[in-house]
Steps between C-alpha positions, in 0.01 A plus 500: 500500500731203474571510872123499573438205269790302649375571854149386415605196299711354781258618767744703715387627841397870503826632646720302256276599207523863594875479519525329160273753340693794646836358387366428152383862473855626540740218407799738474451598863655173626792527266545858624521388859760234415700751290498732800606226743801376302698834510392545865251779428207606719263203449234645729483808275473281191217299661325820605523650152374177334208486745420861432504449124268202529268700727489792255430249218187384677369856538538611141 
């Protein structure tokens, strides 16, 4: 909800607002991607799993 209100209050364009809302739904996802990148893990897999979790969250 906070991401939505921030996007509306500063009048972001639709693509930027969508990105902000998605990231605010799963804030740990970005930290997970960084934590995967630092030890040279498979970042693409981390991004895929984060995306899938967000997608599943919208369908529940």
